[in-house]
C-alpha positions as CSV (number, residue, x, y, z in Angstrom):
1,M,-81.3,36.1,-49.4
2,F,-80.5,39.7,-50.8
3,Y,-79.0,39.0,-54.1
4,G,-80.4,42.0,-55.7
5,G,-83.6,43.4,-57.2
6,G,-86.0,40.6,-58.3
7,V,-86.7,36.9,-57.2
8,I,-83.9,34.6,-58.5
9,G,-86.2,31.5,-58.7
10,D,-88.7,33.5,-60.8
11,D,-86.7,36.0,-62.8
12,G,-83.6,34.0,-63.3
13,V,-80.1,34.9,-62.2
14,E,-79.4,36.9,-65.3
15,N,-82.3,39.3,-64.5
16,I,-81.5,40.1,-61.0
17,E,-80.7,43.8,-60.5
18,I,-77.3,44.4,-58.9
19,G,-74.4,46.5,-59.8
20,Q,-74.0,50.1,-61.2
21,E,-76.4,49.8,-64.2
22,T,-79.6,50.6,-62.4
23,A,-80.5,52.6,-59.3
24,I,-82.0,49.7,-57.5
25,G,-78.9,47.6,-58.5
26,Q,-76.7,50.1,-56.9
27,V,-78.6,50.1,-53.7
28,Y,-78.3,46.2,-53.4
29,S,-74.6,46.6,-54.1
30,E,-74.3,49.1,-51.2
31,F,-76.2,46.6,-48.9
32,Q,-74.0,43.7,-49.9
33,S,-70.9,45.9,-49.2
34,Y,-72.4,46.7,-45.7
35,L,-72.8,43.0,-45.0
36,K,-69.3,42.4,-46.2
37,S,-68.0,45.0,-43.8
38,L,-69.8,43.2,-41.0
39,K,-68.0,40.0,-41.9
40,E,-64.6,41.8,-41.7
41,L,-65.5,42.9,-38.1
42,G,-66.0,39.2,-37.3
43,I,-69.8,38.9,-37.7
44,L,-70.8,35.4,-39.1
45,L,-72.9,35.5,-42.3
46,T,-75.2,32.7,-43.1
47,V,-77.7,31.9,-45.8
48,N,-81.3,30.8,-45.0
49,S,-83.1,30.5,-48.3
50,K,-86.2,28.8,-49.5
51,N,-84.9,27.6,-52.8
52,E,-82.9,24.7,-54.6
53,E,-79.4,25.2,-53.4
54,K,-78.0,25.3,-56.9
55,T,-80.3,28.1,-57.8
56,A,-79.7,29.9,-54.6
57,L,-76.0,29.9,-55.1
58,E,-76.1,31.2,-58.7
59,G,-76.7,34.7,-57.4
60,L,-73.5,34.6,-55.4
61,H,-71.6,33.3,-58.5
62,R,-72.5,36.4,-60.5
63,P,-69.3,38.5,-61.3
64,D,-71.0,41.6,-60.0
65,S,-72.0,40.0,-56.7
66,I,-70.0,41.5,-53.8
67,L,-70.8,38.7,-51.5
68,K,-69.5,35.3,-52.7
69,E,-70.2,31.8,-51.4
70,D,-67.0,31.9,-49.4
71,D,-68.2,34.8,-47.3
72,F,-70.8,32.5,-45.5
73,V,-70.0,30.1,-42.8
74,S,-73.3,28.1,-43.3
75,I,-75.7,27.9,-46.3
76,R,-79.2,26.4,-45.9
77,A,-81.0,26.5,-49.2
78,N,-84.0,24.2,-49.3
79,W,-87.7,24.0,-48.8
80,N,-87.7,23.7,-45.1
81,P,-89.4,26.3,-42.9
82,K,-86.9,29.1,-42.2
83,D,-87.1,28.8,-38.4
84,K,-86.1,25.1,-38.8
85,N,-83.2,26.0,-41.0
86,L,-82.1,28.7,-38.5
87,S,-82.3,26.2,-35.7
88,D,-80.1,23.8,-37.8
89,I,-77.6,26.5,-38.4
90,A,-77.4,27.4,-34.7
91,A,-76.8,23.7,-33.9
92,E,-74.2,23.4,-36.5
93,L,-72.2,26.5,-35.3
94,R,-72.9,25.7,-31.6
95,L,-74.5,29.0,-31.0
96,L,-77.7,30.0,-29.2
97,P,-80.6,31.4,-31.1
98,E,-80.1,34.7,-29.4
99,S,-76.8,35.1,-31.3
100,F,-78.6,35.5,-34.6
101,V,-80.3,38.4,-36.4
102,F,-82.7,37.2,-39.0
103,V,-82.9,39.6,-42.0
104,D,-85.6,39.0,-44.5
105,D,-87.6,41.1,-46.8
106,N,-90.8,38.8,-46.4
107,P,-93.0,39.8,-43.5
108,A,-94.5,36.3,-43.4
109,E,-91.1,34.6,-43.0
110,R,-90.1,37.1,-40.3
111,E,-93.3,36.3,-38.3
112,I,-92.6,32.5,-38.7
113,V,-89.1,32.9,-37.3
114,R,-90.1,35.4,-34.6
115,N,-92.8,33.0,-33.3
116,G,-91.0,29.8,-34.0
117,L,-87.6,30.4,-32.4
118,N,-87.3,32.3,-29.2
119,G,-84.4,34.7,-28.8
120,V,-83.7,35.5,-32.4
121,S,-83.6,39.2,-33.3
122,V,-86.0,39.9,-36.3
123,P,-85.8,43.5,-37.4
124,E,-88.6,45.0,-39.6
125,M,-87.2,45.4,-43.1
126,D,-89.4,47.6,-45.4
127,Q,-87.7,49.2,-48.4
128,I,-84.2,48.3,-49.6
129,E,-83.2,51.9,-49.3
130,H,-83.6,51.6,-45.5
131,Y,-82.0,48.3,-44.9
132,I,-78.6,49.6,-43.9
133,E,-80.2,52.2,-41.7
134,V,-82.4,49.7,-39.9
135,L,-79.6,47.5,-39.1
136,D,-77.0,50.1,-38.3
137,R,-79.3,51.9,-35.8
138,S,-80.4,48.7,-34.2
139,G,-77.1,48.2,-32.3
140,F,-77.0,44.5,-33.2
141,F,-73.4,44.8,-34.4
142,E,-71.8,47.3,-32.1
143,V,-68.2,46.3,-31.2
144,T,-67.1,47.2,-27.7
145,S,-63.9,45.3,-27.9
146,F,-62.0,43.8,-30.7
147,S,-59.3,41.0,-31.0
148,T,-57.4,39.1,-33.5
149,D,-59.8,36.1,-32.8
150,D,-62.6,38.4,-33.9
151,L,-61.0,39.0,-37.2
152,N,-60.4,35.2,-37.8
153,R,-63.9,34.1,-36.6
154,N,-65.3,33.3,-40.0
155,E,-62.3,31.2,-40.9
156,M,-62.5,29.4,-37.6
157,Y,-66.1,28.3,-38.0
158,K,-65.4,27.2,-41.6
159,E,-62.5,25.1,-40.2
160,N,-64.9,23.6,-37.7
161,A,-67.1,22.4,-40.6
162,K,-64.1,20.6,-42.0
163,R,-63.4,19.0,-38.7
164,A,-67.1,17.8,-38.5
165,K,-66.8,16.3,-42.0
166,E,-63.6,14.5,-41.1
167,Q,-65.2,13.2,-37.9
168,S,-67.9,11.4,-39.9
169,A,-65.0,9.2,-41.5
170,F,-64.0,7.7,-38.1
171,Q,-65.8,5.0,-36.3
172,D,-63.7,5.6,-33.1
173,Y,-64.0,9.1,-31.6
174,G,-60.6,8.7,-30.0
175,D,-58.9,8.0,-33.4
176,Y,-60.7,11.1,-34.8
177,L,-59.4,13.3,-32.0
178,K,-55.8,12.0,-32.5
179,S,-56.1,12.6,-36.3
180,L,-56.6,16.4,-35.6
181,E,-53.1,16.6,-34.5
182,M,-54.1,19.1,-31.8
183,K,-51.6,21.4,-30.1
184,G,-52.4,23.6,-27.1
185,I,-50.8,26.3,-25.1
186,I,-51.8,26.8,-21.5
187,K,-50.3,29.6,-19.5
188,E,-51.2,32.1,-16.7
189,F,-52.8,35.4,-17.8
190,E,-50.5,37.6,-20.0
191,P,-51.0,41.3,-20.8
192,I,-51.5,40.6,-24.5
193,Y,-54.5,38.5,-23.8
194,M,-56.3,40.5,-21.1
195,S,-58.7,42.0,-23.5
196,R,-59.6,38.6,-25.0
197,V,-60.1,37.1,-21.6
198,S,-62.4,39.8,-20.5
199,Q,-64.3,39.5,-23.8
200,L,-64.9,35.8,-23.3
201,T,-66.3,36.3,-19.8
202,N,-68.8,38.7,-21.0
203,K,-70.2,36.5,-23.8
204,S,-73.5,34.5,-23.2
205,N,-71.3,31.4,-23.1
206,Q,-73.0,28.0,-22.6
207,F,-69.9,26.6,-21.2
208,N,-69.5,28.9,-18.1
209,L,-70.0,27.2,-14.8
210,T,-70.4,30.4,-12.7
211,T,-71.3,32.9,-15.5
212,K,-69.3,35.6,-13.8
213,R,-68.4,38.7,-15.8
214,Y,-65.1,40.6,-15.6
215,S,-64.0,43.9,-17.0
216,Q,-60.5,44.1,-18.5
217,N,-59.3,46.1,-15.4
218,E,-60.6,43.3,-13.1
219,I,-58.8,40.7,-15.1
220,Q,-55.6,42.8,-14.7
221,E,-56.1,43.0,-11.1
222,I,-56.7,39.3,-10.7
223,A,-53.6,38.5,-12.8
224,E,-51.4,40.6,-10.5
225,D,-52.9,39.1,-7.3
226,K,-50.8,36.3,-5.9
227,A,-53.8,34.9,-4.2
228,H,-55.2,33.8,-7.5
229,I,-54.3,31.0,-10.1
230,T,-55.2,32.1,-13.6
231,L,-55.0,30.0,-16.8
232,Y,-55.8,30.6,-20.4
233,G,-55.8,28.0,-23.1
234,K,-55.3,28.2,-26.8
235,L,-55.8,25.4,-29.3
236,E,-54.9,24.7,-32.9
237,D,-54.9,21.6,-35.1
238,K,-54.2,20.6,-38.6
239,F,-57.2,22.7,-39.9
240,G,-56.3,25.9,-38.2
241,D,-55.9,28.0,-35.1
242,N,-58.9,28.3,-32.8
243,G,-57.3,31.1,-30.8
244,L,-57.9,31.5,-27.1
245,V,-60.7,29.2,-26.1
246,S,-60.6,28.5,-22.3
247,V,-60.2,30.5,-19.1
248,V,-59.9,29.4,-15.5
249,I,-59.7,31.7,-12.4
250,G,-59.2,30.2,-9.0
251,K,-58.7,31.9,-5.5
252,I,-56.2,30.5,-3.1
253,S,-57.2,30.0,0.6
254,G,-54.6,28.1,2.5
255,K,-54.2,24.7,1.0
256,E,-57.4,25.2,-1.0
257,L,-58.3,26.5,-4.4
258,H,-61.8,27.8,-5.0
259,I,-62.6,28.0,-8.7
260,E,-64.4,31.4,-9.5
261,L,-64.5,30.9,-13.2
262,W,-64.2,28.1,-15.7
263,L,-65.3,28.7,-19.1
264,M,-64.6,27.4,-22.6
265,S,-65.7,28.3,-26.1
266,C,-68.3,26.0,-27.5
267,R,-66.5,25.7,-30.8
268,V,-63.9,23.3,-29.2
269,L,-66.4,21.2,-27.3
270,K,-65.6,17.5,-27.0
271,R,-62.0,18.0,-28.0
272,D,-60.6,17.2,-24.5
273,M,-59.4,20.8,-23.9
274,E,-61.1,20.8,-20.6
275,Y,-59.0,17.8,-19.5
276,A,-55.8,19.6,-20.7
277,M,-56.8,22.7,-18.6
278,M,-57.5,20.4,-15.5
279,D,-54.1,18.8,-15.9
280,E,-52.4,22.2,-15.8
281,L,-54.5,23.5,-13.0
282,V,-53.6,20.4,-10.9
283,Q,-49.9,20.9,-11.7
284,R,-50.1,24.6,-10.6
285,C,-51.8,23.7,-7.4
286,Q,-49.2,21.0,-6.6
287,K,-46.4,23.6,-7.0
288,A,-48.3,26.0,-4.7
289,G,-48.9,23.3,-2.0
290,I,-52.6,23.1,-2.6
291,N,-54.2,19.7,-2.1
292,Q,-58.0,20.5,-2.6
293,I,-59.8,22.1,-5.4
294,Y,-63.4,23.4,-4.9
295,G,-65.5,23.9,-8.0
296,Y,-69.0,25.7,-8.2
297,Y,-71.7,25.4,-10.6
298,Y,-74.6,28.0,-10.8
299,P,-77.3,27.0,-13.2
300,T,-78.7,29.4,-15.7
301,V,-81.1,28.9,-18.7
302,K,-78.0,28.7,-20.8
303,N,-75.4,26.6,-19.1
304,G,-77.2,23.3,-18.4
305,M,-74.8,21.5,-20.7
306,V,-72.0,21.8,-18.0
307,K,-74.2,20.7,-15.1
308,D,-72.2,17.4,-14.7
309,F,-68.8,19.0,-15.7
310,Y,-67.0,18.5,-12.3
311,Q,-68.3,14.9,-12.0
312,L,-66.8,14.1,-15.3
313,Q,-63.5,15.7,-14.1
314,G,-63.5,13.4,-11.0
315,F,-64.8,15.8,-8.4
316,G,-67.2,14.7,-5.7
317,K,-70.4,16.6,-5.0
318,V,-70.3,18.4,-1.6
319,S,-73.6,20.1,-1.6
320,E,-76.6,21.3,-3.6
321,D,-79.2,23.9,-2.7
322,E,-82.9,24.2,-3.7
323,K,-81.8,26.3,-6.6
324,G,-79.6,23.7,-8.1
325,N,-76.3,25.5,-7.2
326,T,-73.7,22.8,-6.5
327,V,-70.3,22.6,-4.7
328,W,-67.7,20.1,-5.8
329,L,-64.4,18.9,-4.3
330,Y,-61.4,17.4,-5.9
331,S,-58.6,16.1,-3.6
332,I,-55.3,16.1,-5.5
333,E,-53.2,12.8,-5.2
334,E,-49.5,12.8,-5.4
335,N,-49.6,10.3,-8.3
336,Y,-52.2,12.3,-10.2
337,E,-52.6,10.8,-13.7
338,K,-53.1,13.2,-16.5
339,K,-56.5,13.2,-18.2
340,N,-55.4,14.6,-21.5
341,K,-54.2,12.0,-23.9
342,V,-54.8,13.6,-27.4
343,I,-53.6,17.3,-27.1
344,Y,-49.8,18.1,-27.2
345,I,-49.3,20.9,-24.7
346,D,-46.4,23.1,-25.6
347,G,-43.6,22.6,-23.0
348,D,-45.4,19.7,-21.3
349,L,-45.2,16.4,-23.2
């Protein structure tokens, strides 16, 4: 944790160098400002510190500290190995280890994380004067596209922590979901969200059944093609707005729909948004005279969590090849019963 010059546990919070009084303090202030600017671009900041939590947080409570406790979506300050802490943070945020850049001034700690947790980026940090240069030149935080959801990402993950805390108070999970007072919007692709849809398809998403990637131009072409059904889903609840979290693309062939893409943000897992999307998809198919939906699952090292997704939706398995690629079929019945029971869909219920 880069509070400033010195070691907070040894030197005490009052003796940490940060601010304009000393040259080294100025450098640490510049580095904190740099990290703050990353947060404003939607980069999530976390604390992974070997320390007592109270002691670790004292540095952030200094009036001259640019970074404050509220700037971090997760704080792990304890005596656990840092690779264990980072693994716990990844699980808490529902992110893969390769989503993280571990910045630490201790070479031994860097080596532990590098060897103990595959996929994490661990840059070599030498002198504080070069920290910004090392990270900036690394390309870790380059932004190729930007959306409102990116700006709100830190708040979204903090709201997820509140949801997790509330869940612990409920014995019945269904009661917990109802307590969230969830509201959703599910519509066909609209120009305002083309960039966000494309951005979601190009992330290393664990909830992506075919892992297809699309440029914004390709998304635009699909949206204008009458041979496709497209859906995006947004979700909010009493804690806040999760933004655009789910995308479905299906190609029409006669009375069949073949799902080319189904993905969902992991931050809304187990909230029944997938059932709400299925309900809307079936309704669109019924209006188009489609009575069969084919789903496809292509396994990767990252998307094993959705291996049984179509089975849970009521599809039957048609085939499976030696690579684990599966084809699923859902025959739409006229008296289709909606699966979503807990999310109010705007204009539907």
